[in-house]
N, C-alpha and C positions, 0 to 999 in steps of 0.2 A: 765409649759405651760404659755405663756404670751398672753395677748389680742392683736390682730392685726387687723387693718382695711384693707380690701383688696385693697382699692384705696389710702391708706395712702402714701403720697410722701416720698421718701428717699432722702433728700437734699444732694447735693454735696458740695464741698468746695466753690463753687461759689454762693451758696444760698443767701449770703449777697448782691448780685448784682441783685437779682430778682425784678421784678416790677409786678404790677397788669396787666393782659392781656389787660386792657383798653388802656394802654399807647401804646403798639405796634399797636392796632387797630387805635388809633389816628395817629400813624406813617404812616399807610397806607393812611389815609385821607389827611395828610398834606405833606408827603414826597414821598410816593410810596412804592413799594414792596422791593426795594433795601435795605431799613432799616428794615422795619417791619417784613417781613417774617423770616429773620435770627434772629431777636430779639425774635420772638415767639419761634423759635427752641432753641435758647440759654436759654430762660426762662424755657422751659420744661426740659432741661437737668440740669439747675441750681437747680431747686426745686425737681428734681428726679421724675418727673411726670411718672405715669405708662403708659401714652399714648404718651410719648416723641417720640417714633419711628413713630407712626402714624402722629404726628404733623410734624416731619421732612419729612416724605413721602408726606404729603399734600403740603409742601413748594416746594419740588422738582417737583411734578406733577403740581402744580400751575404755576411754571415758564415754564415747558415744554409745557403745554397747551397754555400759553400766546404766546409762539413762534409759535405753530401750528395755533392759531387763526390769528396771523399776516401773516403767509405765506398763509393761506387759503384766506384771503382778498386780498393779493397781487396777488395771482393766479387768483382770480375771476375778479379783475380789468384788468389784462393783457389778460384774455380770453374774455373781453368785456361783462361779465355777470353783471357787475355793472359799473355805471358811477363813475368817481373818487370822486365826492362829496358824493354820496351815500355810496361808499365803505369806505370812511373815517368815516362816521357816524356809519355804521354797525360795523366797527372795534372798534371804541371807546365805543359804547354801549355794544357790546359783551365782550370786554376786561374788562370793568368796572364791568359788572354783574359777570363775572368770578372772578375777584379780590375780590369783596365784598363777594361773596359766600365762597371762600376759607378762607378769613380772618375771617369771622364771624364763620365759622365752627371751626377754630383753637381757636378763642376767647372763644366760648362756651365750647369746650372740655377742654381747659386749666383752665377756671374759676373754675370748680369743684375742680381740684387739688389745685389751689391757695387758695381757701377757706379752704380746709383741712390743707394746709400748715400754714395758719394764725391761724387756730383753735388750732393747736398743738404748737403754740408759735413762728412760723416763722415771721420774719419782712420783709416788702417789702420797696423798694426804690420808690421815686417819679420820674417818667419818663418825667416830663414836660420839663426840660432843654434839654434832648436828642431830644424830638419832635420839640421844637422850633429851635434848632441848625440845625437839619436835614432838616427842612423846608427851611431855608436860603441856606443850602448847595445844596439841590435839585434844587433850583432856579438857582444857578450858574452853576451846572452841566448840566442842561437842555439846556443851550446856547452853551456849548462846546462839549458835548458828541455826538457821532453819532446818527442819528435818530433811528436806530434799537434799540440801548441800551435804549434810552428814551422811545420808544414805548413799550418795554417789561417790563422794570423795573421802569418806572416813574409812575406818578399819572394818 
């Protein structure tokens, strides 16, 4: 019989690409969910997080709810329930609160696993380069992508 920690990660072959969850959280802040949420999901699978399926579910629900929030505000504007200026602000604030909530939940959930991964000898990469590049890419994409894509996946 061997000693086993219930929450101990089971790293995959991609574990050498894992980063601390703080980097995807910075990715949300600087680039948007298009980079950060898949990065969180990848990170969970790479380190073999016991909560990887919950993290992936949070990403999917996060995007679906962002779309629902967008359509709810569009419906409210077309129904004359909100003026267009108020509607834009309501959408932005609601969407940002939602994105921050989902991102922080994934961050706190994944941090426990990452700490155990490091404790058991796992090495993490530095995600600064990816965050900086994604910031500049998101600035370029924001000018050419359809407004719907930017509204749901952008910052």
